[in-house]
C-alpha positions in Angstrom: -12.5 -4.1 -26.8 -12.4 -0.3 -27.0 -9.9 -0.4 -29.8 -12.5 -2.2 -32.0 -14.6 0.9 -32.1 -11.7 3.4 -32.3 -10.3 1.8 -35.5 -13.5 0.4 -37.0 -14.3 1.1 -40.7 -17.0 3.7 -41.7 -19.1 0.8 -43.0 -19.8 -0.2 -39.4 -22.5 2.4 -39.4 -23.7 4.2 -36.3 -21.3 2.5 -34.0 -18.3 3.9 -35.8 -19.8 7.4 -36.1 -20.8 7.4 -32.5 -17.3 6.3 -31.4 -15.7 9.0 -33.6 -17.9 11.7 -32.2 -17.4 10.6 -28.6 -13.7 10.6 -29.0 -13.8 14.1 -30.5 -15.8 15.3 -27.5 -13.4 13.6 -25.1 -10.2 15.0 -26.6 -11.6 18.5 -27.0 -13.1 19.1 -23.6 -11.7 19.8 -20.2 -14.9 19.3 -18.2 -14.7 16.2 -15.8 -18.4 15.5 -16.2 -18.2 15.4 -20.0 -15.1 13.2 -19.9 -17.0 10.8 -17.6 -20.0 10.8 -19.9 -17.8 10.0 -22.9 -16.0 7.1 -21.3 -19.2 5.7 -20.0 -20.9 5.9 -23.4 -17.9 4.4 -25.1 -18.1 1.4 -22.7 -21.9 1.1 -23.4 -21.3 0.6 -27.1 -20.3 -3.0 -26.3 -21.1 -3.8 -22.7 -23.3 -2.7 -19.8 -20.8 -4.0 -17.3 -18.7 -1.1 -16.3 -16.3 -3.3 -14.3 -15.6 -5.4 -17.3 -15.1 -2.4 -19.5 -12.7 -0.7 -17.0 -10.8 -4.0 -16.5 -10.2 -4.1 -20.2 -9.0 -0.5 -20.3 -6.7 -1.1 -17.3 -5.1 -4.1 -18.9 -4.6 -2.2 -22.2 -3.2 0.8 -20.3 -0.6 -1.4 -18.5 0.5 -3.0 -21.7 0.9 0.5 -23.3 2.7 1.6 -20.1 5.4 -1.0 -20.8 5.6 0.0 -24.4 4.8 -3.5 -25.6 2.3 -4.0 -28.4 2.6 -7.7 -29.1 0.0 -10.0 -27.4 2.2 -13.1 -27.7 3.8 -12.8 -24.3 0.9 -11.4 -22.4 -2.3 -13.3 -21.7 -4.9 -10.7 -22.6 -7.8 -13.0 -21.9 -7.2 -13.0 -18.1 -6.3 -9.5 -17.0 -5.4 -9.0 -13.3 -8.7 -7.9 -11.7 -6.8 -6.7 -8.6 -5.6 -3.8 -10.7 -9.2 -2.5 -11.0 -10.0 -3.4 -7.4 -7.0 -1.4 -6.2 -7.5 1.6 -8.5 -11.2 2.0 -7.7 -13.5 1.9 -4.7 -14.5 -1.7 -4.1 -18.2 -1.0 -3.5 -18.5 0.4 -7.0 -17.0 -2.6 -8.8 -20.4 -3.9 -10.1 -22.6 -0.8 -10.3 -24.2 0.4 -13.5 -25.5 3.9 -14.1 -24.2 7.2 -15.4 -24.5 9.0 -12.0 -22.6 6.3 -10.2 -20.0 6.2 -13.0 -19.5 10.0 -12.7 -18.9 9.7 -9.0 -16.6 6.7 -9.6 -14.6 8.7 -12.2 -14.3 11.8 -10.0 -13.1 9.8 -7.0 -10.4 7.8 -8.8 -7.4 9.6 -10.2 -5.9 6.2 -10.9 -8.7 5.3 -13.2 -8.4 8.6 -15.1 -4.7 7.9 -15.5 -5.3 4.4 -16.8 -7.8 5.6 -19.3 -5.4 8.4 -20.4 -2.7 5.9 -21.0 -5.0 3.5 -22.8 -6.4 6.2 -25.1 -2.9 7.5 -25.9 -2.0 4.1 -27.1 -5.2 3.5 -29.0 -5.0 6.8 -30.8 -1.3 6.4 -31.6 -0.5 9.7 -30.1 2.8 10.9 -28.7 3.4 11.9 -25.1 3.0 15.6 -26.0 -0.7 15.1 -26.9 -3.1 16.4 -24.3 -5.2 13.5 -23.1 -8.2 12.9 -20.8 -6.7 14.6 -17.7 -3.7 16.8 -17.0 -1.2 14.4 -15.7 2.5 15.1 -15.3 4.6 13.5 -17.9 6.8 11.9 -15.2 3.7 10.1 -14.0 2.9 8.8 -17.5 6.4 7.6 -18.5 7.4 4.0 -17.7 10.8 3.0 -16.5 13.4 2.2 -19.1 14.3 -1.5 -19.2 16.8 -3.5 -21.1 15.4 -5.7 -23.8 16.2 -8.9 -21.8 14.5 -7.6 -18.6 11.5 -6.5 -20.6 11.2 -9.8 -22.3 11.4 -11.7 -19.0 8.7 -9.5 -17.5 6.3 -9.8 -20.4 7.1 -13.5 -20.9 6.0 -14.3 -17.3 9.6 -15.3 -16.4 9.8 -12.8 -13.6 8.2 -12.1 -10.3 7.9 -8.5 -11.5 4.9 -8.8 -13.9 3.7 -6.0 -16.0 0.8 -5.4 -13.6 2.9 -5.4 -10.5 5.6 -3.2 -12.1 2.9 -0.7 -13.1 1.4 -0.6 -9.7 4.7 -0.3 -7.9 6.1 2.4 -10.1 3.1 4.6 -9.0 4.2 4.2 -5.4 7.9 5.0 -5.9 9.5 8.4 -5.6 10.0 10.1 -9.0 13.8 9.5 -8.9 13.2 5.7 -8.8 10.9 5.6 -11.9 13.4 6.2 -14.6 15.7 3.2 -15.1 15.2 -0.3 -13.8 17.7 -3.2 -13.9 17.2 -6.7 -12.6 20.3 -7.1 -10.5 19.4 -10.5 -9.2 17.0 -13.3 -9.9 17.4 -16.8 -8.4 15.8 -18.2 -11.5 18.4 -16.6 -13.7 21.4 -16.3 -11.4 21.0 -19.4 -9.2 20.3 -19.5 -5.4 23.3 -17.8 -3.8 23.4 -15.4 -0.8 26.8 -14.0 -1.9 25.5 -13.3 -5.4 22.3 -11.7 -4.0 24.2 -9.7 -1.4 26.7 -8.5 -4.0 23.9 -7.4 -6.3 22.1 -5.2 -3.7 24.9 -3.9 -1.4 25.7 -0.2 -2.1 24.0 -0.4 -5.5 21.4 2.3 -4.9 17.6 2.1 -4.4 16.4 -1.5 -4.5 13.0 -3.1 -5.3 12.8 -6.5 -3.6 10.2 -9.1 -4.6 9.8 -12.5 -2.8 7.4 -15.4 -3.2 6.9 -18.4 -0.9 7.7 -21.9 -2.1 4.4 -23.3 -3.3 2.8 -26.1 -1.4 1.5 -29.1 -3.2 -1.8 -28.5 -4.9 -1.6 -24.8 -4.4 -2.3 -22.7 -7.4 -2.0 -19.2 -5.8 1.2 -17.3 -5.6 1.5 -14.4 -3.2 4.2 -11.9 -4.0 5.5 -9.5 -1.4 8.6 -7.4 -0.8 10.0 -4.0 -0.1 11.4 -0.8 -1.6 14.7 0.4 -0.1 15.2 4.0 -1.0 18.7 4.4 0.4 21.5 2.0 -0.2 21.6 -1.3 1.6 25.0 -1.3 3.4 26.6 -3.8 5.7 26.1 -2.4 9.2 25.4 -3.9 12.6 22.5 -1.5 13.1 19.4 -0.1 11.4 19.7 2.4 8.6 17.6 3.6 5.6 14.9 6.3 5.3 11.2 6.8 5.8 10.7 6.5 2.0 11.0 2.8 2.3 7.9 0.7 2.2 6.6 -2.9 2.3 4.0 -4.3 -0.1 2.0 -7.4 -0.9 0.2 -8.6 -4.1 -2.2 -11.5 -4.3 -5.4 -12.4 -6.2 -7.5 -12.1 -3.1 -6.5 -8.9 -1.4 -5.0 -7.2 -4.4 -2.1 -4.7 -4.0 -1.3 -3.2 -0.6 1.5 -0.8 0.4 2.7 -0.3 4.0 4.6 3.0 4.6 6.7 4.2 7.4 4.8 5.4 10.4 7.5 7.2 12.3 7.1 4.8 15.3 10.8 4.0 15.0 13.6 4.2 12.5 14.0 0.5 11.9 13.8 0.9 8.1 16.4 -1.6 6.9 19.2 -3.9 8.1 21.9 -5.8 6.2 24.6 -7.8 7.9 26.5 -11.1 7.2 29.5 -13.2 8.3 28.9 -12.2 11.9 28.8 -14.5 14.9 26.6 -12.5 17.3 24.3 -10.6 15.1 21.5 -11.6 12.7 22.9 -12.5 9.3 20.7 -11.5 6.4 18.5 -8.7 5.1 15.7 -7.3 7.3 13.1 -4.6 6.8 11.2 -3.1 9.7 10.3 -4.5 13.1 12.9 -5.5 15.7 16.0 -7.7 15.6 14.9 -11.3 15.3 11.4 -10.1 14.6 11.6 -8.4 11.3 8.7 -7.2 9.1 10.5 -9.0 6.3 13.5 -11.1 6.8 15.7 -13.0 4.3 18.2 -15.2 6.1 21.7 -15.4 4.8 21.3 -19.1 4.5 19.0 -18.1 1.6 16.6 -20.9 2.1 14.1 -19.5 4.6 12.6 -16.1 5.5 10.1 -14.8 7.9 7.6 -12.0 8.4 6.1 -10.3 11.5 3.6 -7.6 12.0 5.5 -4.4 12.4 4.8 -0.9 13.8 7.6 0.5 11.7 5.4 0.2 8.6 2.1 -0.6 10.2 2.3 -3.8 8.2 0.7 -7.2 8.8 2.5 -10.5 8.4 3.3 -10.4 4.7 3.7 -14.1 4.1 1.1 -16.8 4.5 3.3 -18.5 7.1 5.4 -16.7 9.7 8.5 -18.8 8.7 8.5 -19.5 5.0 10.6 -21.3 2.5 11.8 -18.9 -0.2 10.3 -19.8 -3.6 11.6 -17.0 -5.9 13.4 -13.8 -5.1 14.4 -10.8 -7.2 16.2 -7.6 -6.6 15.8 -4.6 -9.0 18.0 -1.5 -9.0 15.5 1.3 -9.6 18.0 4.1 -8.9 21.7 3.5 -9.4 24.2 4.5 -6.8 26.1 7.7 -7.4 29.7 6.5 -7.9 31.2 9.6 -6.2 29.2 9.2 -3.0 30.7 7.4 0.1 27.9 5.7 1.9 30.0 5.3 5.1 31.3 8.9 5.3 28.7 10.1 7.8 28.4 7.1 10.1 30.0 6.8 13.5 33.2 4.8 14.2 31.2 2.1 16.0 28.7 1.7 13.2 31.3 1.6 10.5 33.2 -1.2 12.3 31.0 -4.2 12.6 33.9 -6.4 13.8 34.4 -4.2 16.8 30.7 -4.3 17.5 30.9 -8.1 17.4 33.6 -8.1 20.1 31.4 -5.9 22.2 28.6 -8.3 21.7 30.7 -11.2 22.9 31.5 -9.2 26.0 27.8 -8.9 26.7 27.6 -5.3 25.6 24.8 -5.3 23.0 24.8 -2.5 20.5 21.3 -3.1 19.0 17.7 -3.1 20.2 16.6 -6.1 22.1 13.7 -8.2 20.7 10.2 -7.4 21.8 6.8 -9.0 21.4 6.2 -10.2 17.9 3.3 -7.8 17.5 5.8 -5.1 18.3 3.8 -3.4 21.0 5.1 -0.2 22.6 7.4 -1.0 25.5 
């Protein structure tokens, strides 16, 4: 929508001249109020609905973010409105008026960033060009993807859509925004725990995305998952760091991130081929009552409310059938590092722990109430 005016011919009359002047004012000013006025007026050239205008800008910005100009693989007619709802205060989604728009603009750094990205693409400028606001280049750059991974994302063949990828990258630490690789996808690699476990174990920082198996007549798909900042390693106890988080995405509630609270250090758990311990991947919560659990049977999972991340039940059903699951390596492991070098002898020997378990000497926290109340 906006691009029509940016690239319109001089014969279009006042509209073209107004757009050119507005863009000149926008690029050559540093005043927030002036920037807000310019964006608002550009939107008014075609529509009086600010929400529709911003939705269009957001969608264009996300497309530019992934460095993909073709519209063949992306349905531009139905942009994800949750992006706007997440980036901007909900109570302003339908307001009209320059004063309200100015307030909206000042309150939302996310909106300013989206507009900056969109205008950079519309004006065919390089990353060195100063845009709407002063944003660090690291925040503007998108993760580098292989051609096959990018095609799968933009061809709607992946749980990680362009919108979800853009939103998640904003929440990741800077070191996990540079290179992304799809290490596992059940749609591509088949449904296999051993393949999945081999793809994530000791590989580096992992972005996990899961969807429930759709019920008949259901058209909605909820995507949820976790970011594991430190390596997932096979241990009989909890590990990981407070940089982990859980998240959900759906068309109703939008995009939500649940970060570590410091209530406990139950950040992540990975174990398999054991008789007395849970076998699978767990994030947050307590043993047997995880915030997100992927069973090693690789058919079912579960989700509980957790104090570890102050997260609700992520899935629609407590116990759910896994529909699709993907694991992305967003920061590769350093080959020279030894992930087991700093752990104790007991932690580093899960078989010994299993023997202790069989002797009724548990080495992990006992389950508590599913709501994870304080003991």
